C-alpha positions, 0 to 999 in steps of 0.5 A: 499500500502507498502513502500519502507524504507532505513535500513541498517543491524547492527545484524545478529542471526539464519544464516542457517536457510532460513531467520534471526532475527537480526536488522537493524536500521531506523535513530536513530530507532533499529528494530528486526524482523524478516528479510526474505531475498528477492532478494538473497541478503546477510545478512551481518552486514553493509549491506545497504537495502530496507525493506518492513514490514508484520506486524513485519516481514521484506522483504529485498531488495538490496538497490545498483543494484536494478532492475538488 
């Protein structure tokens, strides 16, 4: 079972790709990997997100207004 965790996007690259390579912050830990925007959310620096890991790839979901 996968859990939804809260992260903050702190770095984004390759913005024109269907996914972005970026960095998300989980507390003090920095996680670099493929960040997939699942729910048509902007993947920008400072965006608070929830993320599900798939073997090092992270699918990002919007925190605010989730389920709306």
